[in-house]
C-alpha positions as CSV (number, residue, x, y, z in Angstrom):
1,X,8.8,-47.7,-22.0
2,X,5.8,-49.1,-21.1
3,X,2.3,-47.9,-22.3
4,X,1.6,-47.1,-18.2
5,X,4.6,-44.6,-18.2
6,X,3.4,-43.3,-21.7
7,X,0.5,-42.4,-20.1
8,X,1.7,-40.7,-17.3
9,X,3.7,-38.4,-19.2
10,X,2.3,-35.0,-19.6
11,X,1.7,-33.9,-23.0
12,X,2.7,-30.6,-24.1
13,X,-1.0,-30.1,-24.6
14,X,-1.7,-30.2,-20.9
15,X,1.3,-28.0,-20.0
16,X,0.1,-25.4,-22.2
17,X,-3.4,-25.9,-20.6
18,X,-1.5,-25.6,-17.0
19,X,0.9,-22.5,-17.5
20,X,-1.6,-20.3,-19.1
21,X,-4.2,-21.4,-16.4
22,X,-1.8,-20.5,-13.7
23,X,-0.8,-17.0,-15.3
24,X,-4.0,-16.3,-16.1
25,X,-4.9,-16.9,-12.7
26,X,-1.9,-15.1,-11.4
27,X,-3.5,-12.0,-13.8
28,X,-7.5,-11.7,-12.7
29,X,-5.2,-11.8,-8.8
30,X,-3.8,-8.3,-9.5
31,X,-7.3,-6.3,-9.8
32,X,-6.5,-6.4,-5.9
33,X,-3.1,-4.6,-6.6
34,X,-4.1,-1.7,-8.9
35,X,-6.5,-3.6,-11.4
36,X,-5.9,-5.9,-14.6
37,X,-5.8,-2.9,-17.3
38,X,-2.8,-1.3,-15.5
39,X,-0.7,-4.7,-15.1
40,X,-1.5,-5.3,-19.0
41,X,0.1,-2.2,-19.8
42,X,2.9,-2.9,-17.2
43,X,3.9,-6.3,-18.4
44,X,1.4,-7.1,-21.5
45,X,4.5,-8.9,-23.4
46,X,4.3,-11.6,-20.2
47,X,0.4,-11.4,-20.0
48,X,-0.5,-11.6,-23.9
49,X,1.2,-14.4,-24.9
50,X,-0.3,-16.3,-21.8
51,X,-3.9,-15.3,-22.8
52,X,-3.2,-16.6,-26.5
53,X,-2.2,-19.5,-24.8
54,X,-5.6,-20.1,-22.9
55,X,-7.2,-19.3,-26.0
56,X,-5.5,-21.8,-27.7
57,X,-5.8,-24.1,-24.8
58,X,-9.4,-23.9,-24.2
59,X,-10.5,-24.4,-28.4
60,X,-8.1,-27.5,-28.2
61,X,-10.1,-29.1,-24.9
62,X,-13.5,-28.6,-26.6
63,X,-11.8,-30.4,-29.8
64,X,-11.0,-33.0,-27.8
65,X,-14.6,-32.9,-25.8
66,X,-16.0,-33.7,-28.9
67,X,-13.8,-36.2,-30.7
68,X,-12.5,-38.0,-27.4
69,X,-15.6,-37.3,-25.2
70,X,-14.7,-38.9,-21.6
71,X,-11.3,-39.9,-22.6
72,X,-10.3,-36.2,-22.7
73,X,-7.2,-35.1,-20.4
74,X,-8.3,-34.4,-17.0
75,X,-5.4,-32.2,-17.0
76,X,-6.9,-29.7,-19.2
77,X,-10.5,-30.0,-17.9
78,X,-9.3,-29.0,-14.3
79,X,-7.1,-26.4,-15.3
80,X,-9.8,-25.0,-17.2
81,X,-12.5,-25.7,-14.6
82,X,-10.2,-23.5,-11.5
83,X,-9.9,-20.8,-14.2
84,X,-13.6,-20.8,-14.6
85,X,-14.1,-21.2,-10.9
86,X,-12.0,-18.4,-10.2
87,X,-13.8,-16.0,-12.5
88,X,-17.1,-16.7,-10.4
89,X,-15.7,-16.6,-7.5
90,X,-13.8,-13.4,-8.5
91,X,-17.6,-12.1,-9.9
92,X,-19.0,-12.8,-6.5
93,X,-16.5,-11.4,-4.2
94,X,-17.0,-7.9,-6.3
95,X,-20.5,-8.5,-6.4
96,X,-23.4,-7.1,-4.0
97,X,-24.9,-10.2,-3.2
98,X,-23.0,-11.2,0.2
99,X,-22.4,-7.1,0.8
100,X,-24.6,-5.4,3.4
101,X,-27.1,-2.6,2.1
102,X,-25.5,0.5,0.6
103,X,-27.2,3.6,2.6
104,X,-24.9,6.3,0.9
105,X,-23.1,6.5,-2.3
106,X,-20.7,9.7,-2.7
107,X,-17.8,10.5,-5.6
108,X,-15.3,12.9,-5.6
109,X,-13.4,13.6,-8.7
110,X,-10.1,15.0,-9.7
111,X,-8.1,15.3,-12.8
112,X,-6.1,12.2,-12.3
113,X,-8.5,10.0,-9.6
114,X,-12.1,10.0,-8.8
115,X,-13.0,8.6,-5.4
116,X,-16.3,6.6,-4.2
117,X,-17.1,6.2,-1.0
118,X,-20.0,3.2,-0.4
119,X,-21.5,3.2,3.1
120,X,-22.9,0.4,4.1
121,X,-25.7,-0.6,6.8
122,X,-23.3,-2.7,9.1
123,X,-20.8,0.0,9.2
124,X,-18.5,-1.0,6.8
125,X,-17.0,1.7,4.2
126,X,-15.4,1.1,0.7
127,X,-13.6,3.6,-1.1
128,X,-13.1,2.9,-4.6
129,X,-10.0,4.6,-6.4
130,X,-10.1,4.8,-10.0
131,X,-7.4,6.3,-11.8
132,X,-5.4,7.0,-15.3
133,X,-4.1,3.7,-17.5
134,X,-7.0,1.0,-15.4
135,X,-5.6,1.8,-12.4
136,X,-8.0,0.6,-9.4
137,X,-7.9,-0.3,-5.4
138,X,-10.6,-0.9,-3.0
139,X,-9.8,0.8,0.7
140,X,-11.5,-0.8,3.4
141,X,-12.8,0.9,6.8
142,X,-15.2,1.5,9.2
143,X,-17.5,4.2,10.1
144,X,-20.3,5.8,12.3
145,X,-22.7,8.9,11.9
146,X,-23.3,11.2,14.7
147,X,-25.8,14.0,13.5
148,X,-24.1,15.3,10.7
149,X,-20.7,13.8,11.0
150,X,-19.6,10.5,9.2
151,X,-16.7,9.3,11.6
152,X,-14.1,7.0,10.7
153,X,-13.4,4.5,13.0
154,X,-11.3,2.9,10.7
155,X,-9.9,4.7,7.7
156,X,-11.0,3.3,4.2
157,X,-7.1,4.7,3.1
158,X,-3.9,5.2,3.7
159,X,-3.3,8.4,3.2
160,X,-4.5,12.0,5.2
161,X,-6.3,13.1,1.6
162,X,-9.7,12.3,2.9
163,X,-10.1,13.5,7.1
164,X,-11.6,11.4,9.7
165,X,-14.6,13.0,10.2
166,X,-17.0,14.2,7.2
167,X,-19.7,16.6,6.6
168,X,-23.1,15.7,5.8
169,X,-24.8,18.2,3.9
170,X,-28.2,17.1,2.3
171,X,-29.3,20.4,1.3
172,X,-26.3,20.6,-1.0
173,X,-26.2,16.9,-1.5
174,X,-22.2,16.8,-0.3
175,X,-19.8,15.8,1.8
176,X,-17.2,18.8,2.9
177,X,-14.0,17.6,3.9
178,X,-12.1,20.4,4.8
179,X,-12.0,22.5,7.5
180,X,-11.1,26.5,8.1
181,X,-8.8,28.2,10.3
182,X,-11.0,27.9,13.7
183,X,-11.8,24.1,13.2
184,X,-14.9,24.9,11.3
185,X,-16.2,22.8,7.8
186,X,-16.1,25.2,4.7
187,X,-19.6,24.4,3.3
188,X,-18.8,26.2,-0.2
189,X,-18.9,23.6,-2.9
190,X,-15.6,24.4,-4.0
191,X,-13.3,22.0,-6.7
192,X,-11.6,19.3,-4.0
193,X,-13.2,20.2,-0.9
194,X,-16.6,17.3,-1.1
195,X,-18.0,14.4,-2.0
196,X,-21.1,14.9,-4.5
197,X,-23.7,12.3,-2.6
198,X,-25.0,10.1,-5.6
199,X,-27.4,8.0,-3.7
200,X,-28.8,8.4,0.0
201,X,-31.2,6.9,1.9
């Protein structure tokens, strides 16, 4: 076997870097499908070894940089660079930097879940659902405000728990969601019949 063939072969450390990096990015992506914590609890036997391998690979690459400098494996550097880029991109996506300004935030809590509605100036609305064992998911929609009503043209949820119209009651600092038999909103605060307004313009 020639020297060039030997150099072109992946080392075990390169393979560890690639596999652990791909696995870690896959785990990061699960935040869009129920949250990283709940996936860790469900698939810990796969995720924990991957994170340990990745930690080992980071230390190995760091030591290699000190010892070899520019001769450090480009495959390892690229793998870790892609993970770092993914983490930065993920945090930017979830930050407020590129999002329209909030005009109202309201929360509804029950025993297992709590829902946070975020209304933005550009007509977008987010419903951040958080539950037991680290479950989290964000639903997106569209809304408009007419008089004292919030009307969803695109519902930010996948069930009928929240209706397509909410009543804004600024005196009680609440968004009411339930109607009586006559179709009028019930404006007495009860458990699970309103969102509590946290912030508002």
